[in-house]
C-alpha positions as CSV (number, residue, x, y, z in Angstrom):
1,X,-152.7,-34.6,91.4
2,X,-154.8,-37.5,90.0
3,X,-158.3,-36.5,89.2
4,X,-160.0,-39.1,91.3
5,X,-157.9,-38.3,94.4
6,X,-158.5,-34.6,93.9
7,X,-162.3,-35.1,93.8
8,X,-162.1,-37.3,96.9
9,X,-160.1,-34.7,98.8
10,X,-162.5,-32.0,97.7
11,X,-165.5,-33.9,99.1
12,X,-163.7,-34.7,102.4
13,X,-162.7,-31.0,102.9
14,X,-166.4,-30.0,102.4
15,X,-167.4,-32.6,105.0
16,X,-164.8,-31.3,107.5
17,X,-166.2,-27.7,107.0
18,X,-169.8,-29.0,107.6
19,X,-168.7,-30.9,110.8
20,X,-167.1,-27.8,112.1
21,X,-170.3,-25.8,111.6
22,X,-172.5,-28.6,113.2
23,X,-170.2,-28.5,116.2
24,X,-170.5,-24.7,116.4
25,X,-174.3,-25.0,116.2
26,X,-174.5,-27.6,118.9
27,X,-172.2,-25.7,121.2
28,X,-174.6,-22.6,120.9
29,X,-177.9,-24.4,121.1
30,X,-178.6,-22.5,124.4
31,X,-177.0,-19.2,123.4
32,X,-179.6,-16.4,123.3
33,X,-180.1,-15.0,119.9
34,X,-177.7,-17.4,118.1
35,X,-178.6,-18.2,114.5
36,X,-177.8,-21.7,113.2
37,X,-175.2,-21.9,110.5
38,X,-174.9,-24.2,107.5
39,X,-171.8,-25.0,105.4
40,X,-172.3,-26.0,101.8
41,X,-169.8,-26.6,99.0
42,X,-170.8,-24.6,96.0
43,X,-173.5,-22.0,95.8
44,X,-176.2,-23.9,93.9
45,X,-179.5,-24.9,95.4
46,X,-178.9,-28.4,94.2
47,X,-175.8,-28.7,96.3
48,X,-177.6,-27.3,99.3
49,X,-180.5,-29.7,99.0
50,X,-178.3,-32.7,98.4
51,X,-176.6,-32.3,101.7
52,X,-179.5,-31.1,103.9
53,X,-182.5,-32.9,102.3
54,X,-185.9,-32.0,103.7
55,X,-184.4,-29.6,106.2
56,X,-183.3,-27.4,103.2
57,X,-186.8,-27.0,101.9
58,X,-187.8,-25.1,105.0
59,X,-185.2,-22.4,104.2
60,X,-185.5,-19.8,101.3
61,X,-183.2,-17.1,100.1
62,X,-184.9,-14.5,102.2
63,X,-184.0,-16.3,105.5
64,X,-180.4,-16.9,104.7
65,X,-177.4,-14.6,105.0
66,X,-174.1,-15.9,103.5
67,X,-170.4,-15.6,103.6
68,X,-168.4,-17.3,100.8
69,X,-164.9,-18.6,101.3
70,X,-163.2,-20.1,98.3
71,X,-160.2,-22.4,98.6
72,X,-158.3,-24.3,95.9
73,X,-157.7,-28.1,95.6
74,X,-155.6,-28.8,92.4
75,X,-156.9,-29.1,89.8
76,X,-160.3,-28.0,91.2
77,X,-161.4,-24.8,92.8
78,X,-163.7,-25.5,95.8
79,X,-166.1,-22.9,97.1
80,X,-167.5,-23.3,100.6
81,X,-170.5,-21.2,101.4
82,X,-171.4,-20.5,105.0
83,X,-175.1,-19.7,105.4
84,X,-176.8,-18.4,108.4
85,X,-180.5,-19.2,109.1
86,X,-181.8,-15.8,110.1
87,X,-185.3,-16.8,110.9
88,X,-186.6,-15.6,114.4
89,X,-186.7,-18.1,117.2
90,X,-189.0,-18.5,120.1
91,X,-188.9,-16.0,123.0
92,X,-188.1,-16.9,126.6
93,X,-189.6,-15.0,129.6
94,X,-186.9,-13.8,132.1
95,X,-188.7,-11.0,133.8
96,X,-185.5,-9.0,133.9
97,X,-186.0,-5.3,133.0
98,X,-182.8,-5.1,130.9
99,X,-183.5,-8.3,128.9
100,X,-185.1,-7.5,125.5
101,X,-185.9,-9.6,122.5
102,X,-186.8,-8.8,118.9
103,X,-190.1,-10.6,118.0
104,X,-189.6,-9.6,114.3
105,X,-186.7,-8.8,112.0
106,X,-183.7,-6.8,112.8
107,X,-180.5,-6.6,114.9
108,X,-179.4,-4.5,117.8
109,X,-176.5,-2.3,117.1
110,X,-173.6,-2.2,119.6
111,X,-170.2,-0.5,119.6
112,X,-167.1,-2.6,119.9
113,X,-163.4,-1.6,119.9
114,X,-163.3,-2.3,116.1
115,X,-166.5,-0.4,115.3
116,X,-170.2,-1.1,115.2
117,X,-171.5,-4.7,115.3
118,X,-174.9,-6.3,115.3
119,X,-176.6,-9.0,117.4
120,X,-179.9,-10.6,118.2
121,X,-178.9,-11.3,121.8
122,X,-180.6,-8.8,124.1
123,X,-179.2,-9.8,127.5
124,X,-178.1,-6.3,128.5
125,X,-176.9,-4.7,131.8
126,X,-175.7,-1.4,133.2
127,X,-172.0,-0.7,133.5
128,X,-170.2,1.5,136.0
129,X,-170.8,4.6,133.9
130,X,-174.6,4.0,133.8
131,X,-174.4,2.9,130.1
132,X,-176.6,0.1,128.7
133,X,-174.1,-2.6,127.6
134,X,-174.0,-6.2,126.5
135,X,-172.7,-9.0,128.6
136,X,-169.2,-8.5,127.0
137,X,-169.3,-4.8,127.9
138,X,-170.0,-3.3,124.4
139,X,-172.2,-0.2,124.5
140,X,-175.7,-0.7,123.2
141,X,-176.4,2.0,120.6
142,X,-179.5,4.2,120.5
143,X,-180.8,6.5,117.8
144,X,-178.6,9.3,119.2
145,X,-175.6,7.2,120.4
146,X,-174.8,5.5,123.6
147,X,-177.8,5.0,126.1
148,X,-177.2,6.2,129.6
149,X,-179.8,5.1,132.2
150,X,-180.8,6.8,135.4
151,X,-182.4,3.6,136.8
152,X,-181.4,-0.1,136.5
153,X,-185.1,-0.9,135.9
154,X,-186.3,1.3,133.0
155,X,-189.4,0.7,130.9
156,X,-188.8,-0.3,127.3
157,X,-191.8,-0.2,125.0
158,X,-192.4,-2.2,121.8
159,X,-190.8,0.5,119.6
160,X,-187.6,0.4,121.6
161,X,-188.1,3.7,123.5
162,X,-186.5,3.6,127.0
163,X,-188.1,5.6,129.7
164,X,-187.5,6.0,133.5
165,X,-191.0,4.8,134.4
166,X,-194.2,3.5,132.7
167,X,-196.0,6.8,133.3
168,X,-197.1,8.8,130.2
169,X,-195.0,11.9,131.2
170,X,-191.8,9.8,131.9
171,X,-188.5,11.1,130.5
172,X,-187.3,9.3,127.3
173,X,-183.7,8.2,128.0
174,X,-183.1,6.8,124.6
175,X,-184.4,4.5,121.8
176,X,-182.8,1.2,120.8
177,X,-181.3,1.3,117.4
178,X,-182.6,-1.7,115.4
179,X,-181.3,-2.3,111.9
180,X,-182.0,-4.7,109.1
181,X,-179.6,-6.1,106.4
182,X,-180.5,-6.5,102.8
183,X,-181.9,-10.0,102.1
184,X,-179.1,-12.5,101.3
185,X,-176.4,-10.1,102.4
186,X,-173.0,-11.5,103.1
187,X,-172.3,-11.2,106.8
188,X,-169.1,-11.7,108.8
189,X,-169.2,-13.3,112.2
190,X,-167.0,-11.6,114.8
191,X,-167.5,-14.1,117.7
192,X,-169.5,-13.5,120.9
193,X,-172.7,-13.7,118.8
194,X,-171.8,-10.5,116.9
195,X,-171.9,-9.7,113.2
196,X,-169.8,-7.1,111.4
197,X,-171.4,-4.3,109.6
198,X,-172.7,-5.5,106.2
199,X,-173.9,-3.8,103.1
200,X,-177.2,-2.0,102.7
201,X,-178.0,-1.5,106.4
202,X,-181.2,0.3,107.1
203,X,-182.8,1.4,110.4
204,X,-186.2,-0.1,111.2
205,X,-188.9,2.4,112.2
206,X,-192.4,2.4,113.6
207,X,-194.3,-0.9,113.6
208,X,-191.4,-2.7,112.0
209,X,-189.7,-2.7,115.4
210,X,-191.1,-5.3,117.7
211,X,-189.2,-5.1,121.0
212,X,-190.3,-7.3,124.0
213,X,-189.0,-6.3,127.4
214,X,-188.3,-9.1,129.9
215,X,-187.7,-11.7,127.2
216,X,-184.7,-13.1,125.4
217,X,-184.7,-14.8,122.1
218,X,-183.8,-18.5,122.1
219,X,-181.2,-20.0,119.7
220,X,-182.9,-21.3,116.6
221,X,-180.7,-24.3,116.5
222,X,-182.6,-27.6,116.1
223,X,-180.5,-30.2,118.0
224,X,-182.2,-33.2,116.4
225,X,-181.5,-31.8,112.9
226,X,-177.9,-31.1,113.8
227,X,-177.4,-34.6,115.1
228,X,-178.9,-35.9,111.8
229,X,-176.5,-33.7,109.8
230,X,-173.6,-34.9,111.9
231,X,-174.3,-38.6,111.2
232,X,-174.9,-38.0,107.5
233,X,-171.7,-36.0,107.1
234,X,-169.6,-38.6,109.0
235,X,-171.0,-41.4,106.9
236,X,-170.3,-39.4,103.7
237,X,-166.7,-38.7,104.9
238,X,-166.1,-42.3,105.6
239,X,-167.4,-43.4,102.2
240,X,-165.2,-40.9,100.4
241,X,-162.3,-42.1,102.5
242,X,-162.9,-45.6,101.4
243,X,-163.1,-44.5,97.7
244,X,-159.7,-42.7,98.0
245,X,-158.1,-45.7,99.8
246,X,-159.5,-48.2,97.3
247,X,-158.3,-46.1,94.3
248,X,-154.9,-45.7,96.0
249,X,-154.6,-49.5,96.4
250,X,-155.6,-50.1,92.8
251,X,-153.0,-47.6,91.6
252,X,-150.3,-49.2,93.8
253,X,-151.1,-52.7,92.5
254,X,-151.0,-51.4,88.9
255,X,-147.6,-49.8,89.4
256,X,-146.2,-53.0,91.0
257,X,-147.4,-55.1,88.1
258,X,-145.8,-52.8,85.6
259,X,-142.6,-53.1,87.6
260,X,-142.7,-56.9,87.5
261,X,-143.1,-56.8,83.7
């Protein structure tokens, strides 16, 4: 494939990946615990900054988790890096006893049919077996396994300990398992606001766990920034499309003139 056409195709494929990610962010702007995603061609900071400008300066390596997906465009190899902005968002008061939010770092562990998964969304409920589960029915894991409640209105303290009542001698029914990934770890989205188990998982203990009962964490998507990214990406795609079309016309004219001679 001609070099110029390959470069144009590479750029447009990167724009399409970014448009897909922007659409996903906007669709989840009101999803509790959702973390905004970014899609960048290449892994360099220069590539990141060139596409997101001032918005990129607010993000550092410690607040990003990544998943890298390479694909090939002959004669170039294109790497699209999907980054997740893991910074905590604001909390919203719901007053519901089974709604919990993390005011600091970490993820709740839940058990799915494919194994353990992790989420920041703390909108929980009690199923028919008395287990604490997510809205999708996945069991919420505690330090000792599944959490079974005796009351639909337990008390959950800042450390994640769940008791049947706020009294000092109340029975402890379980303790929410809150884990943390290594900074910059590559995480795999599973859908339903869940992440697959990643490398270097460690449990948070003591004051590092900051659970807030009666709250849910808002999405950290910034709709205004996403709309700006949408417009910038669309304009870049259109520009590259014109470059490819102009070059193709020039090539066609050259071939016709050679044929006439």
